[in-house]
N, C-alpha and C positions, 0 to 999 in steps of 0.2 A: 409405500409412501414414496413417491418419486420427488426428490428434492429438486427444486428449481434454482435456488440461489440462496446466498446468506443473506438473511434479513438484517441483522445487526449483531454487534459484538459488545460485550461489557468488560472493562478493564478496571482493576483496583489500582488506585495512583496514591502517591503520597499527599500532593497539594493539588486539588482539583482546579483551582484557579490558573496555576502554572501550566498544567496539562492541557486546560481549555485553550489558553493562550497560544500554545504550541500548535494544537490541531486546527485551530482557527487561523492563525497567521502564516503557518508553513504549508498546511494541506488545503486551506479553504473551507474547512467545516464550519457550519453556523449553528448556534445554540437554538434548540427549538423549546427546552425547558430547562430551568435552572433551580436548584435548592441550594441557596448560598452556603459554602462552606461544607458541603455534603456530596452533591452530584450535579452533573450537567448531561443532558441527552442532545447529542449532536448529530446534524443531517449534513451529508456530503452534497457538494454542489452538483446540481443536476438529478438528484435522487428524489424519488416519490415516496420512499420510506417515511414513516413517522419519525424515526431516528435510525442512523446507521451506527452510531457509537455512543455507548454510555460509559461515563467515567464516574466512579464512586471513590471518594476520599477516605483513606484509612489512617492518614497521619504520618507526620515526619519520622516517627520512630519506627516505620515499617522497614524490614531488611529487604535486600535485592531478591529478585526472583531466583531461585534455584533450578527452575525448570530446565531439564536436559543436562544440568550439571550434577544436581544431587536429588532431585525430585522429578516426578513425572509432571507434565503440564504442557501448556501451549507453546510451540516454539515461535510461530509468528502468524500475523494476519496478513492477507495480500489483497490489495485493491488494484483493480484494473482502470486504466485510462484509455480513452478513445483514440489518441493519436501520439505519434512520436514526438510532435511539437509540444504536447502537454506533458510527455515524459521529461523532455529536457527542461521545461519550465519548473517542473517539481524537483529535478535534479539540482537546479540552480538554487531553488529555494532551501533544499535540505543542505547543500554545501554552505550556504550563507549561515543557516542556523547551527552548523557544525554537528549536524545529525546524521549525515550520510557515512554508512560504514562499508559499502559495497556496490558494485554494479556488475551484473553478470548476463552473459549471452547464453542463453539455454536453447539456441537454435530457433524454436518456434516461439519463445517468450524472451522478451527483452526486460530485464528486472534491475531495480534499484533497491538496496537494503538500507534501513535506517533505524536508529533508536530515538525513542521518545524521552522526555526528560527523566523518566524513572528506569531508562535502560531497556524498556520492553521494545523488542524487535518487530518491525513490519516491513512489508514489501509493496512496491508500486510498480505495476508492469504493464506491458503492451503486448498483447498477443498477435502473432502473425496471422492474418486473414487465412482461411482454409484454402481459398483459390491461389494463394501464393505459396503454399507448402508443397514442395517440390521434392522429389528423391534426393536431390543434391542437399537440400535443407535438412531433410531428415537423417541423412547419413551421419551428420554431426550432432543429432539430437541427444545421444547419450552423453556428450561431452559438454562441460561448461567452460566457457572462454571469458576473458574480461571484456566487458561491454564497451564498444566504440560507438557511442550514440551518434555522433557525427556522421560515421560512415553508414549507419544504419538508416539515417535521415536521407543520405544521399541515395541509398540503394532502394528504399521502399517509399520515399516521400513523407514531408512532415506532416501532411494532412490526411495520409491514408488511414481510413477507420480500421481499427484494430479488432481482432476477434470475430469478424464476420464469418459466420458459418462455423465458428468453434464455440464462442460463448455468447454471441449475439445472433439473432436471426437475421438471415440475408435478405 
């Protein structure tokens, strides 16, 4: 069974309206179906999926996720954007929302890390196109460095389409 891509993810949240507002206002997801007070199914901008993210409300009394600290579970989801300009726009929106918790340069991946209103972590990343992956780039691939997004925009261009030949057909 060759997997082509992730179709959707489903998260349990304390307050579905609060989480819906976050994913809508900060990341641009739009509601495709809502069950008031219970669930919402969201589609990412530009997606052709029925939905990319489902949010199910479990109530204000739910404790924080212990995944990775005291239980097994999902560490984070990672969404890919097409350009460094889009990554910069998302960075600014996450900063304004107080949700950005990190920014890393993984050589071939430029990544932002953030927490949603329930503290669930996610990543938004731009992948270096295959034709730009050189031996000089891959020498540092095992190391993680702080992301200087402005420098990466100067180096690769704000509108260079990411992931080509890696995660997107050329």
